[in-house]
Wavefront OBJ file of the C-alpha trace (Angstrom):
o trace
v 104.081 77.021 103.366
v 108.106 76.377 104.756
v 109.765 74.386 102.007
v 110.157 71.619 104.231
v 106.200 71.274 105.165
v 105.349 71.127 101.458
v 108.331 68.153 100.946
v 107.174 65.922 104.157
v 103.290 66.309 102.325
v 104.969 64.887 99.177
v 106.661 62.220 101.017
v 103.386 61.432 103.071
v 101.191 61.407 100.139
v 103.941 58.718 98.398
v 103.742 56.305 101.753
v 99.830 56.876 102.759
v 100.282 58.408 106.131
v 97.334 60.957 105.290
v 97.130 62.017 109.384
v 100.744 63.221 108.997
v 100.312 65.100 106.525
v 97.140 66.982 107.603
v 99.058 67.388 111.087
v 101.795 69.532 109.185
v 98.969 71.510 107.906
v 98.184 74.623 109.819
v 97.415 78.634 109.216
v 98.721 81.623 110.797
v 96.296 84.236 111.872
v 96.523 87.590 112.771
v 94.291 90.487 114.285
v 94.582 93.836 115.063
v 92.554 94.847 117.563
v 90.887 98.592 118.071
v 93.922 99.777 120.128
v 96.077 99.065 118.268
v 97.663 95.407 119.448
v 98.455 92.358 117.099
v 97.040 89.337 118.166
v 98.895 85.717 116.730
v 96.706 82.747 116.305
v 97.239 78.595 115.216
v 94.758 77.013 113.305
v 95.642 73.948 112.614
v 92.549 72.114 111.097
v 92.978 73.581 108.350
v 92.697 70.133 106.369
v 89.217 69.453 107.554
v 88.336 72.544 108.988
v 88.774 70.849 112.801
v 88.013 73.241 116.164
v 92.287 73.061 116.395
v 93.924 75.950 117.589
v 97.040 75.373 119.888
v 97.711 79.408 120.333
v 95.181 81.779 120.557
v 94.829 85.245 121.411
v 98.488 85.635 121.832
v 100.092 89.598 122.147
v 102.930 90.006 120.004
v 102.745 93.123 119.699
v 100.916 96.758 119.368
v 100.371 100.518 117.851
v 99.015 98.537 114.420
v 96.568 100.781 113.997
v 99.039 103.839 112.797
v 98.257 101.784 109.332
v 95.643 102.123 107.166
v 96.035 98.247 105.530
v 97.586 95.434 106.845
v 98.583 92.029 105.359
v 100.792 88.945 104.835
v 102.557 87.484 102.844
v 105.227 84.113 102.825
v 107.779 83.572 104.950
v 105.393 85.498 108.103
v 106.061 88.910 106.520
v 103.908 91.633 106.970
v 103.262 94.354 105.252
v 101.956 97.872 106.614
v 100.680 100.678 104.474
v 100.536 104.342 106.650
v 98.260 106.931 104.788
v 100.881 108.790 103.654
v 101.476 105.774 101.261
v 104.719 104.390 102.455
v 105.224 100.684 103.173
v 107.239 99.595 105.765
v 108.038 96.015 106.286
v 108.232 93.217 108.632
v 109.061 89.837 109.294
v 107.277 87.087 112.328
v 109.751 84.754 113.101
v 107.428 83.695 116.016
v 104.666 81.336 113.125
v 105.602 78.262 114.999
v 104.208 78.699 119.004
v 103.484 82.546 118.913
v 105.862 83.750 120.450
v 107.496 87.621 120.296
v 110.396 87.303 117.346
v 110.672 90.375 114.978
v 114.302 89.339 113.204
v 112.542 92.656 110.767
v 110.030 95.611 111.862
v 109.506 98.666 111.066
v 111.611 98.824 107.432
v 110.507 100.971 105.034
v 110.709 99.545 101.500
v 108.558 101.863 99.446
v 106.468 104.805 99.108
v 102.728 105.911 96.589
v 101.260 103.357 97.767
v 97.686 104.879 97.819
v 95.612 102.471 96.347
v 91.750 101.145 96.541
v 93.545 97.796 98.272
v 96.617 95.436 97.956
v 97.265 91.872 99.011
v 99.882 90.330 98.647
v 100.454 86.087 96.836
v 103.258 83.289 96.443
v 106.490 83.810 95.167
v 106.882 87.240 96.757
v 104.220 88.538 94.664
v 101.979 91.925 95.498
v 99.024 92.669 93.518
v 97.964 96.913 94.249
v 94.219 98.041 92.600
v 93.967 101.022 91.648
v 90.373 103.473 92.413
v 89.949 103.042 88.297
v 89.930 99.585 88.244
v 93.950 98.586 86.880
v 95.307 95.588 88.429
v 99.303 96.575 89.339
v 101.541 93.475 89.769
v 104.831 94.103 91.396
v 107.260 90.940 92.891
v 109.312 91.817 96.276
v 112.387 89.823 96.925
v 112.934 90.558 100.364
v 110.972 89.023 102.409
v 113.653 87.179 104.379
v 115.418 90.499 105.796
v 113.706 93.255 104.528
v 115.822 94.682 101.493
v 114.944 97.049 99.287
v 114.247 94.428 96.058
v 111.807 94.706 93.785
v 112.753 93.332 90.490
v 109.031 94.049 88.903
v 107.873 97.446 89.430
v 103.823 98.490 88.884
v 103.346 96.068 85.534
v 99.506 96.840 84.396
v 98.071 92.828 84.351
v 94.462 93.796 84.336
v 91.257 95.745 84.114
v 88.026 96.030 85.817
v 89.009 95.111 89.314
v 87.632 98.022 91.135
v 84.177 96.092 90.306
v 84.845 93.468 93.561
v 83.867 94.652 97.028
v 86.532 92.089 98.189
v 89.977 90.576 96.233
v 93.001 88.426 98.216
v 95.100 85.552 96.716
v 95.846 82.655 98.053
v 97.796 79.458 96.834
v 99.017 78.385 93.541
v 98.174 82.171 92.020
v 94.423 81.528 93.033
v 92.807 85.495 93.264
v 89.151 85.173 94.594
v 86.683 88.875 94.071
v 83.905 89.165 95.615
v 81.492 91.078 94.164
v 79.156 93.305 95.696
v 76.084 90.817 95.695
v 78.036 88.139 96.831
v 79.290 85.404 94.444
v 82.576 84.735 93.990
v 84.721 84.791 90.892
v 88.064 82.715 90.482
v 91.352 83.792 89.292
v 94.349 82.384 88.510
v 98.016 84.142 88.036
v 100.602 82.065 86.956
v 102.754 85.341 85.828
v 104.213 85.575 89.593
v 107.574 85.134 88.720
v 107.466 88.486 86.306
v 104.514 89.950 85.894
v 103.648 88.396 82.558
v 99.594 88.451 82.007
v 99.457 85.041 81.518
v 95.393 84.112 83.206
v 94.864 80.217 82.874
v 91.379 80.337 84.743
v 89.817 83.981 84.665
v 86.535 84.960 86.287
v 84.933 81.577 86.891
v 81.855 81.433 89.584
v 82.861 79.389 92.115
v 80.099 80.243 94.379
v 77.407 83.074 95.810
v 76.193 84.674 98.986
v 79.846 85.811 100.673
v 78.736 88.951 102.193
v 80.891 88.737 105.178
v 82.616 91.481 107.001
v 86.125 89.881 106.256
v 87.227 87.275 103.478
v 90.829 85.724 103.754
v 92.753 82.417 102.411
v 94.836 80.380 103.928
v 97.096 77.893 103.841
v 96.189 73.822 101.767
v 92.605 76.332 99.979
v 91.352 77.137 103.191
v 89.570 79.834 103.104
v 88.093 82.084 106.520
v 84.803 84.132 106.531
v 84.544 86.343 109.201
v 80.337 87.311 109.779
v 79.036 90.922 111.311
v 78.433 89.061 114.590
v 81.828 87.553 115.006
v 81.591 84.265 114.308
v 84.553 82.778 112.100
v 83.036 80.349 109.409
v 86.026 77.642 107.874
v 85.409 76.835 103.984
v 87.747 74.412 101.895
v 88.619 74.803 97.753
v 90.368 72.748 96.469
v 90.054 74.204 92.475
v 93.264 76.062 93.250
v 94.317 75.272 89.526
v 91.565 74.764 87.366
v 88.922 76.757 89.042
v 86.530 73.693 89.710
v 83.428 74.541 92.024
v 85.058 71.981 94.610
v 84.417 72.839 97.986
v 84.672 69.568 99.650
v 83.858 71.617 103.457
v 81.800 74.192 103.288
v 80.789 77.314 106.810
v 81.701 75.113 109.085
v 81.721 77.452 112.372
v 85.306 77.377 114.199
v 84.767 80.844 116.412
v 83.329 82.826 117.904
v 84.335 87.095 119.199
v 86.225 88.006 116.139
v 85.336 91.608 116.292
v 88.726 93.019 115.206
v 89.573 96.160 113.149
v 91.313 93.519 110.364
v 92.228 89.971 110.193
v 94.695 88.636 107.773
v 96.581 85.291 107.070
v 100.597 83.862 106.646
v 100.431 82.085 103.960
l 1 2 3 4 5 6 7 8 9 10 11 12 13 14 15 16 17 18 19 20 21 22 23 24 25 26 27 28 29 30 31 32 33 34 35 36 37 38 39 40 41 42 43 44 45 46 47 48 49 50 51 52 53 54 55 56 57 58 59 60 61 62 63 64 65 66 67 68 69 70 71 72 73 74 75 76 77 78 79 80 81 82 83 84 85 86 87 88 89 90 91 92 93 94 95 96 97 98 99 100 101 102 103 104 105 106 107 108 109 110 111 112 113 114 115 116 117 118 119 120 121 122 123 124 125 126 127 128 129 130 131 132 133 134 135 136 137 138 139 140 141 142 143 144 145 146 147 148 149 150 151 152 153 154 155 156 157 158 159 160 161 162 163 164 165 166 167 168 169 170 171 172 173 174 175 176 177 178 179 180 181 182 183 184 185 186 187 188 189 190 191 192 193 194 195 196 197 198 199 200 201 202 203 204 205 206 207 208 209 210 211 212 213 214 215 216 217 218 219 220 221 222 223 224 225 226 227 228 229 230 231 232 233 234 235 236 237 238 239 240 241 242 243 244 245 246 247 248 249 250 251 252 253 254 255 256 257 258 259 260 261 262 263 264 265 266 267
């Protein structure tokens, strides 16, 4: 979420203007079609799971099937990892209205990214899971201009992460791991500034039955799950600080036809 929006939320909370605070919450969502086209969606029902899509299915690019993995971070940053391990960086500045606005496109910012899974967290943090289960931490400071800035690189902060079938990050240093049996475990990493091995919450079970084709986090504790039939379900998790079992919204259907190669969101 943009800094301005966060400040506005704080002001609204103090003033008791819940309607305004809800309106600024939105999750940009990207979908890669089998033909390589990149589509943009904007969900503004992030507060309560409302069926609210002011922008839906706008084509903003093509050729995205050349990557073996694509994921997004903050400030409209999008990372693409090619089969040879090269990492390319893009910045999409059209997250408000879905415009095809790319101030940075296809800049190579690294190589050797041959991992089981890679995903982005807060504060420019990037996590990589090796095939042996080690979790590595990287810090990327070029999210605005695509500069080759890696103040922290490949710091080992955990192991055993190959036990999950899906891992993704959310706000406040939240990391979610889904086991093959559908159990969801919650972790909170507070070492996003320098890669410190600080886990105030580690491996707390917060749910089960998460047997979906794909799951990813959006703004304000929102979690999106795509079923094998293409239905998209919305969940709201409010335990991102302490791992509490707190789900004010659960499994609301907010769409269908999400039969894409991959779907991901920008925070």
